N, CA, C and O atoms as a GROMACS GRO file, in nm:
protein
  480
    1MET      N    1   5.297  17.450  14.723
    1MET     CA    2   5.391  17.559  14.725
    1MET      C    3   5.528  17.507  14.768
    1MET      O    4   5.537  17.424  14.859
    2ALA      N    5   5.633  17.554  14.704
    2ALA     CA    6   5.768  17.510  14.734
    2ALA      C    7   5.822  17.583  14.855
    2ALA      O    8   5.788  17.699  14.881
    3SER      N    9   5.908  17.514  14.929
    3SER     CA   10   5.969  17.577  15.046
    3SER      C   11   6.072  17.680  15.001
    3SER      O   12   6.121  17.676  14.888
    4SER      N   13   6.105  17.773  15.092
    4SER     CA   14   6.203  17.877  15.056
    4SER      C   15   6.340  17.817  15.032
    4SER      O   16   6.414  17.865  14.945
    5SER      N   17   6.378  17.712  15.106
    5SER     CA   18   6.510  17.650  15.084
    5SER      C   19   6.514  17.583  14.947
    5SER      O   20   6.617  17.585  14.879
    6HIS      N   21   6.402  17.523  14.907
    6HIS     CA   22   6.397  17.461  14.775
    6HIS      C   23   6.412  17.567  14.666
    6HIS      O   24   6.484  17.546  14.569
    7LEU      N   25   6.344  17.681  14.683
    7LEU     CA   26   6.354  17.789  14.585
    7LEU      C   27   6.496  17.845  14.578
    7LEU      O   28   6.547  17.872  14.469
    8ARG      N   29   6.560  17.861  14.694
    8ARG     CA   30   6.698  17.911  14.695
    8ARG      C   31   6.792  17.813  14.626
    8ARG      O   32   6.877  17.853  14.547
    9ALA      N   33   6.776  17.685  14.656
    9ALA     CA   34   6.863  17.585  14.595
    9ALA      C   35   6.845  17.585  14.444
    9ALA      O   36   6.943  17.579  14.370
   10ARG      N   37   6.721  17.592  14.399
   10ARG     CA   38   6.694  17.592  14.256
   10ARG      C   39   6.744  17.722  14.192
   10ARG      O   40   6.795  17.721  14.080
   11ARG      N   41   6.730  17.831  14.263
   11ARG     CA   42   6.769  17.963  14.210
   11ARG      C   43   6.921  17.977  14.197
   11ARG      O   44   6.970  18.030  14.097
   12PHE      N   45   6.997  17.930  14.297
   12PHE     CA   46   7.141  17.954  14.299
   12PHE      C   47   7.225  17.835  14.250
   12PHE      O   48   7.344  17.851  14.224
   13ARG      N   49   7.166  17.720  14.238
   13ARG     CA   50   7.243  17.601  14.200
   13ARG      C   51   7.328  17.621  14.075
   13ARG      O   52   7.446  17.585  14.077
   14PRO      N   53   7.275  17.677  13.967
   14PRO     CA   54   7.359  17.691  13.847
   14PRO      C   55   7.479  17.783  13.869
   14PRO      O   56   7.580  17.770  13.801
   15ARG      N   57   7.467  17.876  13.963
   15ARG     CA   58   7.577  17.971  13.984
   15ARG      C   59   7.663  17.934  14.104
   15ARG      O   60   7.773  17.988  14.119
   16ALA      N   61   7.617  17.846  14.188
   16ALA     CA   62   7.691  17.810  14.309
   16ALA      C   63   7.772  17.684  14.283
   16ALA      O   64   7.727  17.572  14.310
   17GLN      N   65   7.891  17.704  14.231
   17GLN     CA   66   7.977  17.591  14.200
   17GLN      C   67   8.119  17.619  14.247
   17GLN      O   68   8.164  17.733  14.253
   18LEU      N   69   8.185  17.512  14.281
   18LEU     CA   70   8.327  17.522  14.313
   18LEU      C   71   8.406  17.486  14.188
   18LEU      O   72   8.373  17.391  14.118
   19SER      N   73   8.508  17.562  14.163
   19SER     CA   74   8.595  17.529  14.050
   19SER      C   75   8.671  17.401  14.084
   19SER      O   76   8.683  17.366  14.202
   20PRO      N   77   8.722  17.331  13.984
   20PRO     CA   78   8.804  17.212  14.014
   20PRO      C   79   8.921  17.244  14.107
   20PRO      O   80   8.956  17.163  14.192
   21LEU      N   81   8.981  17.362  14.090
   21LEU     CA   82   9.093  17.401  14.177
   21LEU      C   83   9.046  17.419  14.321
   21LEU      O   84   9.112  17.374  14.414
   22ALA      N   85   8.931  17.486  14.340
   22ALA     CA   86   8.877  17.505  14.476
   22ALA      C   87   8.840  17.370  14.538
   22ALA      O   88   8.862  17.349  14.657
   23GLN      N   89   8.784  17.281  14.458
   23GLN     CA   90   8.750  17.148  14.509
   23GLN      C   91   8.876  17.074  14.553
   23GLN      O   92   8.879  17.012  14.660
   24ALA      N   93   8.980  17.082  14.472
   24ALA     CA   94   9.106  17.014  14.505
   24ALA      C   95   9.167  17.072  14.632
   24ALA      O   96   9.215  16.998  14.718
   25ARG      N   97   9.166  17.206  14.643
   25ARG     CA   98   9.222  17.270  14.763
   25ARG      C   99   9.144  17.232  14.888
   25ARG      O  100   9.203  17.210  14.994
   26THR      N  101   9.012  17.226  14.877
   26THR     CA  102   8.929  17.186  14.990
   26THR      C  103   8.963  17.043  15.032
   26THR      O  104   8.974  17.015  15.151
   27THR      N  105   8.978  16.955  14.936
   27THR     CA  106   9.012  16.816  14.965
   27THR      C  107   9.148  16.806  15.032
   27THR      O  108   9.165  16.731  15.127
   28VAL      N  109   9.245  16.882  14.983
   28VAL     CA  110   9.380  16.880  15.041
   28VAL      C  111   9.376  16.931  15.184
   28VAL      O  112   9.437  16.871  15.273
   29ARG      N  113   9.306  17.042  15.208
   29ARG     CA  114   9.297  17.096  15.345
   29ARG      C  115   9.234  16.995  15.440
   29ARG      O  116   9.282  16.975  15.552
   30ARG      N  117   9.128  16.932  15.396
   30ARG     CA  118   9.059  16.832  15.479
   30ARG      C  119   9.153  16.715  15.507
   30ARG      O  120   9.161  16.668  15.620
   31SER      N  121   9.223  16.667  15.405
   31SER     CA  122   9.317  16.556  15.422
   31SER      C  123   9.431  16.594  15.514
   31SER      O  124   9.474  16.513  15.597
   32LEU      N  125   9.480  16.717  15.501
   32LEU     CA  126   9.589  16.764  15.587
   32LEU      C  127   9.546  16.765  15.733
   32LEU      O  128   9.621  16.720  15.820
   33ARG      N  129   9.428  16.815  15.760
   33ARG     CA  130   9.380  16.818  15.900
   33ARG      C  131   9.375  16.678  15.958
   33ARG      O  132   9.416  16.657  16.072
   34VAL      N  133   9.324  16.583  15.882
   34VAL     CA  134   9.315  16.445  15.930
   34VAL      C  135   9.454  16.387  15.950
   34VAL      O  136   9.481  16.322  16.052
   35THR      N  137   9.544  16.409  15.855
   35THR     CA  138   9.680  16.357  15.865
   35THR      C  139   9.751  16.413  15.988
   35THR      O  140   9.815  16.338  16.062
   36LEU      N  141   9.741  16.543  16.010
   36LEU     CA  142   9.806  16.604  16.126
   36LEU      C  143   9.747  16.550  16.256
   36LEU      O  144   9.820  16.525  16.352
   37LEU      N  145   9.618  16.534  16.259
   37LEU     CA  146   9.552  16.482  16.378
   37LEU      C  147   9.599  16.341  16.409
   37LEU      O  148   9.631  16.309  16.524
   38LEU      N  149   9.604  16.256  16.308
   38LEU     CA  150   9.643  16.116  16.329
   38LEU      C  151   9.792  16.098  16.355
   38LEU      O  152   9.831  16.009  16.431
   39SER      N  153   9.875  16.182  16.294
   39SER     CA  154  10.020  16.164  16.306
   39SER      C  155  10.081  16.237  16.424
   39SER      O  156  10.187  16.199  16.474
   40GLY      N  157  10.014  16.343  16.470
   40GLY     CA  158  10.069  16.424  16.577
   40GLY      C  159  10.173  16.524  16.530
   40GLY      O  160  10.238  16.589  16.612
   41ILE      N  161  10.191  16.538  16.398
   41ILE     CA  162  10.287  16.635  16.344
   41ILE      C  163  10.232  16.776  16.365
   41ILE      O  164  10.118  16.802  16.327
   42PRO      N  165  10.309  16.866  16.425
   42PRO     CA  166  10.262  17.003  16.443
   42PRO      C  167  10.242  17.073  16.309
   42PRO      O  168  10.321  17.052  16.216
   43ARG      N  169  10.139  17.154  16.298
   43ARG     CA  170  10.109  17.225  16.173
   43ARG      C  171  10.227  17.313  16.131
   43ARG      O  172  10.249  17.333  16.012
   44ALA      N  173  10.303  17.364  16.226
   44ALA     CA  174  10.418  17.450  16.195
   44ALA      C  175  10.528  17.372  16.122
   44ALA      O  176  10.615  17.433  16.060
   45ASN      N  177  10.526  17.240  16.131
   45ASN     CA  178  10.629  17.158  16.065
   45ASN      C  179  10.590  17.117  15.923
   45ASN      O  180  10.664  17.041  15.860
   46VAL      N  181  10.479  17.166  15.873
   46VAL     CA  182  10.431  17.130  15.739
   46VAL      C  183  10.474  17.238  15.640
   46VAL      O  184  10.459  17.357  15.667
   47ARG      N  185  10.527  17.196  15.526
   47ARG     CA  186  10.567  17.288  15.420
   47ARG      C  187  10.494  17.252  15.292
   47ARG      O  188  10.466  17.135  15.266
   48PHE      N  189  10.464  17.354  15.211
   48PHE     CA  190  10.402  17.332  15.081
   48PHE      C  191  10.491  17.390  14.973
   48PHE      O  192  10.556  17.493  14.994
   49CYS      N  193  10.493  17.326  14.859
   49CYS     CA  194  10.575  17.369  14.746
   49CYS      C  195  10.488  17.375  14.621
   49CYS      O  196  10.407  17.286  14.596
   50ARG      N  197  10.506  17.480  14.543
   50ARG     CA  198  10.435  17.488  14.414
   50ARG      C  199  10.508  17.405  14.308
   50ARG      O  200  10.445  17.348  14.220
   51ALA      N  201  10.639  17.400  14.317
   51ALA     CA  202  10.718  17.320  14.223
   51ALA      C  203  10.791  17.212  14.301
   51ALA      O  204  10.838  17.236  14.412
   52ARG      N  205  10.800  17.094  14.243
   52ARG     CA  206  10.862  16.982  14.313
   52ARG      C  207  11.007  17.011  14.352
   52ARG      O  208  11.053  16.968  14.458
   53ALA      N  209  11.078  17.082  14.267
   53ALA     CA  210  11.218  17.113  14.297
   53ALA      C  211  11.233  17.199  14.422
   53ALA      O  212  11.340  17.200  14.484
   54GLU      N  213  11.127  17.271  14.461
   54GLU     CA  214  11.132  17.353  14.583
   54GLU      C  215  11.148  17.268  14.708
   54GLU      O  216  11.192  17.317  14.812
   55LYS      N  217  11.113  17.141  14.700
   55LYS     CA  218  11.128  17.054  14.816
   55LYS      C  219  11.274  17.047  14.860
   55LYS      O  220  11.303  17.033  14.978
   56ALA      N  221  11.366  17.057  14.765
   56ALA     CA  222  11.508  17.054  14.798
   56ALA      C  223  11.545  17.172  14.887
   56ALA      O  224  11.627  17.159  14.977
   57VAL      N  225  11.486  17.288  14.861
   57VAL     CA  226  11.512  17.408  14.942
   57VAL      C  227  11.464  17.384  15.085
   57VAL      O  228  11.537  17.412  15.181
   58HIS      N  229  11.343  17.332  15.100
   58HIS     CA  230  11.290  17.303  15.234
   58HIS      C  231  11.375  17.198  15.305
   58HIS      O  232  11.405  17.211  15.423
   59CYS      N  233  11.414  17.094  15.232
   59CYS     CA  234  11.495  16.988  15.292
   59CYS      C  235  11.629  17.042  15.341
   59CYS      O  236  11.676  17.003  15.448
   60ALA      N  237  11.690  17.129  15.264
   60ALA     CA  238  11.818  17.188  15.304
   60ALA      C  239  11.800  17.274  15.428
   60ALA      O  240  11.879  17.266  15.522
   61ARG      N  241  11.697  17.356  15.428
   61ARG     CA  242  11.670  17.446  15.540
   61ARG      C  243  11.644  17.369  15.670
   61ARG      O  244  11.684  17.412  15.778
   62LEU      N  245  11.576  17.255  15.656
   62LEU     CA  246  11.536  17.178  15.774
   62LEU      C  247  11.630  17.062  15.806
   62LEU      O  248  11.607  16.989  15.903
   63SER      N  249  11.735  17.044  15.728
   63SER     CA  250  11.829  16.931  15.745
   63SER      C  251  11.756  16.797  15.742
   63SER      O  252  11.779  16.711  15.827
   64VAL      N  253  11.668  16.782  15.646
   64VAL     CA  254  11.590  16.659  15.632
   64VAL      C  255  11.682  16.543  15.595
   64VAL      O  256  11.767  16.557  15.507
   65THR      N  257  11.666  16.431  15.662
   65THR     CA  258  11.747  16.312  15.634
   65THR      C  259  11.669  16.202  15.565
   65THR      O  260  11.728  16.115  15.501
   66HIS      N  261  11.535  16.204  15.576
   66HIS     CA  262  11.449  16.101  15.518
   66HIS      C  263  11.335  16.168  15.440
   66HIS      O  264  11.275  16.265  15.488
   67MET      N  265  11.306  16.117  15.322
   67MET     CA  266  11.194  16.169  15.243
   67MET      C  267  11.114  16.051  15.187
   67MET      O  268  11.170  15.960  15.127
   68ILE      N  269  10.984  16.056  15.209
   68ILE     CA  270  10.892  15.958  15.152
   68ILE      C  271  10.806  16.034  15.052
   68ILE      O  272  10.740  16.132  15.087
   69ASP      N  273  10.806  15.990  14.929
   69ASP     CA  274  10.725  16.054  14.826
   69ASP      C  275  10.688  15.950  14.721
   69ASP      O  276  10.758  15.850  14.705
   70ASP      N  277  10.580  15.975  14.650
   70ASP     CA  278  10.537  15.881  14.547
   70ASP      C  279  10.582  15.923  14.407
   70ASP      O  280  10.544  15.860  14.308
   71ARG      N  281  10.662  16.029  14.398
   71ARG     CA  282  10.706  16.079  14.268
   71ARG      C  283  10.858  16.065  14.254
   71ARG      O  284  10.934  16.116  14.337
   72LEU      N  285  10.900  15.995  14.152
   72LEU     CA  286  11.043  15.975  14.129
   72LEU      C  287  11.114  16.106  14.097
   72LEU      O  288  11.231  16.123  14.133
   73ASP      N  289  11.046  16.199  14.030
   73ASP     CA  290  11.110  16.328  13.999
   73ASP      C  291  11.143  16.407  14.125
   73ASP      O  292  11.238  16.485  14.125
   74VAL      N  293  11.066  16.389  14.231
   74VAL     CA  294  11.098  16.454  14.359
   74VAL      C  295  11.229  16.398  14.412
   74VAL      O  296  11.316  16.474  14.457
   75HIS      N  297  11.244  16.267  14.408
   75HIS     CA  298  11.367  16.204  14.458
   75HIS      C  299  11.488  16.245  14.375
   75HIS      O  300  11.598  16.263  14.428
   76ARG      N  301  11.468  16.260  14.245
   76ARG     CA  302  11.578  16.307  14.160
   76ARG      C  303  11.624  16.447  14.203
   76ARG      O  304  11.744  16.476  14.203
   77ALA      N  305  11.530  16.532  14.240
   77ALA     CA  306  11.563  16.669  14.282
   77ALA      C  307  11.632  16.671  14.418
   77ALA      O  308  11.707  16.764  14.448
   78LEU      N  309  11.608  16.570  14.500
   78LEU     CA  310  11.662  16.568  14.637
   78LEU      C  311  11.795  16.495  14.649
   78LEU      O  312  11.864  16.510  14.750
   79TYR      N  313  11.831  16.417  14.550
   79TYR     CA  314  11.956  16.342  14.556
   79TYR      C  315  12.070  16.432  14.513
   79TYR      O  316  12.056  16.503  14.414
   80PRO      N  317  12.183  16.433  14.583
   80PRO     CA  318  12.225  16.354  14.698
   80PRO      C  319  12.202  16.423  14.832
   80PRO      O  320  12.250  16.376  14.935
   81GLN      N  321  12.130  16.533  14.832
   81GLN     CA  322  12.110  16.613  14.953
   81GLN      C  323  12.044  16.535  15.067
   81GLN      O  324  12.086  16.547  15.182
   82VAL      N  325  11.940  16.457  15.036
   82VAL     CA  326  11.869  16.380  15.138
   82VAL      C  327  11.923  16.236  15.134
   82VAL      O  328  11.923  16.172  15.029
   83ALA      N  329  11.969  16.189  15.248
   83ALA     CA  330  12.037  16.059  15.253
   83ALA      C  331  11.946  15.940  15.230
   83ALA      O  332  11.986  15.843  15.166
   84HIS      N  333  11.824  15.946  15.279
   84HIS     CA  334  11.734  15.830  15.272
   84HIS      C  335  11.608  15.867  15.195
   84HIS      O  336  11.523  15.941  15.244
   85LEU      N  337  11.598  15.814  15.073
   85LEU     CA  338  11.485  15.843  14.986
   85LEU      C  339  11.397  15.719  14.973
   85LEU      O  340  11.446  15.611  14.939
   86PHE      N  341  11.268  15.735  14.999
   86PHE     CA  342  11.173  15.624  14.994
   86PHE      C  343  11.065  15.656  14.892
   86PHE      O  344  10.989  15.750  14.908
   87LEU      N  345  11.060  15.575  14.787
   87LEU     CA  346  10.961  15.592  14.682
   87LEU      C  347  10.842  15.503  14.716
   87LEU      O  348  10.855  15.381  14.728
   88PHE      N  349  10.727  15.566  14.732
   88PHE     CA  350  10.609  15.495  14.781
   88PHE      C  351  10.516  15.460  14.666
   88PHE      O  352  10.496  15.540  14.575
   89GLY      N  353  10.459  15.341  14.671
   89GLY     CA  354  10.354  15.302  14.578
   89GLY      C  355  10.404  15.236  14.451
   89GLY      O  356  10.524  15.216  14.431
   90VAL      N  357  10.307  15.201  14.367
   90VAL     CA  358  10.335  15.135  14.240
   90VAL      C  359  10.401  15.235  14.145
   90VAL      O  360  10.357  15.350  14.135
   91GLN      N  361  10.505  15.191  14.077
   91GLN     CA  362  10.579  15.279  13.985
   91GLN      C  363  10.580  15.219  13.846
   91GLN      O  364  10.575  15.097  13.829
   92THR      N  365  10.585  15.305  13.745
   92THR     CA  366  10.583  15.258  13.606
   92THR      C  367  10.721  15.262  13.541
   92THR      O  368  10.739  15.208  13.432
   93GLU      N  369  10.818  15.324  13.607
   93GLU     CA  370  10.952  15.329  13.550
   93GLU      C  371  11.052  15.270  13.650
   93GLU      O  372  11.021  15.259  13.769
   94PRO      N  373  11.170  15.230  13.603
   94PRO     CA  374  11.269  15.170  13.692
   94PRO      C  375  11.308  15.264  13.806
   94PRO      O  376  11.317  15.386  13.789
   95VAL      N  377  11.330  15.205  13.922
   95VAL     CA  378  11.366  15.282  14.041
   95VAL      C  379  11.518  15.274  14.060
   95VAL      O  380  11.573  15.164  14.065
   96PRO      N  381  11.587  15.389  14.072
   96PRO     CA  382  11.732  15.387  14.092
   96PRO      C  383  11.771  15.316  14.221
   96PRO      O  384  11.694  15.310  14.316
   97ASP      N  385  11.892  15.260  14.222
   97ASP     CA  386  11.940  15.187  14.340
   97ASP      C  387  11.945  15.274  14.465
   97ASP      O  388  11.928  15.223  14.576
   98ARG      N  389  11.968  15.403  14.449
   98ARG     CA  390  11.981  15.492  14.566
   98ARG      C  391  11.847  15.520  14.634
   98ARG      O  392  11.844  15.580  14.742
   99VAL      N  393  11.737  15.477  14.574
   99VAL     CA  394  11.602  15.501  14.628
   99VAL      C  395  11.542  15.369  14.674
   99VAL      O  396  11.546  15.270  14.600
  100TRP      N  397  11.488  15.366  14.795
  100TRP     CA  398  11.419  15.247  14.845
  100TRP      C  399  11.278  15.248  14.789
  100TRP      O  400  11.204  15.344  14.808
  101HIS      N  401  11.240  15.142  14.718
  101HIS     CA  402  11.103  15.134  14.666
  101HIS      C  403  11.018  15.059  14.768
  101HIS      O  404  11.043  14.942  14.797
  102THR      N  405  10.918  15.126  14.820
  102THR     CA  406  10.828  15.069  14.921
  102THR      C  407  10.686  15.080  14.868
  102THR      O  408  10.635  15.190  14.846
  103ALA      N  409  10.621  14.967  14.850
  103ALA     CA  410  10.489  14.966  14.787
  103ALA      C  411  10.375  14.992  14.885
  103ALA      O  412  10.270  15.042  14.846
  104THR      N  413  10.396  14.960  15.012
  104THR     CA  414  10.288  14.971  15.110
  104THR      C  415  10.333  15.052  15.232
  104THR      O  416  10.453  15.072  15.253
  105ARG      N  417  10.237  15.096  15.310
  105ARG     CA  418  10.269  15.171  15.432
  105ARG      C  419  10.355  15.088  15.528
  105ARG      O  420  10.453  15.140  15.580
  106PRO      N  421  10.322  14.960  15.553
  106PRO     CA  422  10.409  14.881  15.642
  106PRO      C  423  10.553  14.869  15.589
  106PRO      O  424  10.648  14.869  15.667
  107GLU      N  425  10.570  14.858  15.457
  107GLU     CA  426  10.704  14.852  15.400
  107GLU      C  427  10.781  14.982  15.424
  107GLU      O  428  10.900  14.980  15.454
  108VAL      N  429  10.712  15.095  15.411
  108VAL     CA  430  10.775  15.225  15.438
  108VAL      C  431  10.820  15.231  15.584
  108VAL      O  432  10.933  15.267  15.613
  109GLU      N  433  10.730  15.194  15.675
  109GLU     CA  434  10.762  15.200  15.818
  109GLU      C  435  10.881  15.111  15.851
  109GLU      O  436  10.969  15.152  15.927
  110THR      N  437  10.884  14.991  15.795
  110THR     CA  438  10.995  14.899  15.820
  110THR      C  439  11.126  14.953  15.766
  110THR      O  440  11.229  14.947  15.832
  111ALA      N  441  11.122  15.007  15.644
  111ALA     CA  442  11.244  15.060  15.582
  111ALA      C  443  11.298  15.181  15.657
  111ALA      O  444  11.419  15.191  15.680
  112VAL      N  445  11.210  15.272  15.695
  112VAL     CA  446  11.255  15.391  15.770
  112VAL      C  447  11.311  15.348  15.905
  112VAL      O  448  11.416  15.396  15.947
  113ALA      N  449  11.241  15.258  15.974
  113ALA     CA  450  11.288  15.210  16.104
  113ALA      C  451  11.426  15.146  16.092
  113ALA      O  452  11.511  15.165  16.179
  114ALA      N  453  11.450  15.072  15.985
  114ALA     CA  454  11.580  15.007  15.965
  114ALA      C  455  11.692  15.111  15.954
  114ALA      O  456  11.801  15.090  16.006
  115THR      N  457  11.665  15.222  15.886
  115THR     CA  458  11.768  15.325  15.874
  115THR      C  459  11.791  15.397  16.006
  115THR      O  460  11.903  15.436  16.037
  116LEU      N  461  11.686  15.413  16.083
  116LEU     CA  462  11.699  15.481  16.212
  116LEU      C  463  11.774  15.394  16.312
  116LEU      O  464  11.854  15.444  16.391
  117LEU      N  465  11.748  15.263  16.310
  117LEU     CA  466  11.817  15.171  16.400
  117LEU      C  467  11.964  15.158  16.364
  117LEU      O  468  12.047  15.131  16.452
  118ALA      N  469  11.998  15.176  16.237
  118ALA     CA  470  12.136  15.162  16.192
  118ALA      C  471  12.221  15.284  16.226
  118ALA      O  472  12.344  15.278  16.222
  119GLN      N  473  12.156  15.396  16.260
  119GLN     CA  474  12.232  15.518  16.290
  119GLN      C  475  12.290  15.510  16.431
  119GLN      O  476  12.228  15.456  16.522
  120PRO      N  477  12.412  15.564  16.448
  120PRO     CA  478  12.476  15.559  16.581
  120PRO      C  479  12.407  15.648  16.681
  120PRO      O  480  12.448  15.655  16.797
   0.00000   0.00000   0.00000
């Protein structure tokens, strides 16, 4: 005789599914919690945008001076509003001179630190 949990799993499995969107949102929430925990960034300081161009609105509102992102189109939307743009990771298209291309986390940290040390 099968256990009741086995019967429930077999009975509901075909109907108990997460959509790709729900799976992605769950993954993002889990990643965000870990990132906030490790970085010490308060949850109130986190912003989300449905469109990449919306990042410019948040940056203006918050007087953001540095942006790290892996998408060149984000940096295009933020220039010249944000003074220090850091493009993270491997890129397939040429990177404009106004954007610092940083392939690794240590490179990002070094580049950001250099701009902070140069400020009066």
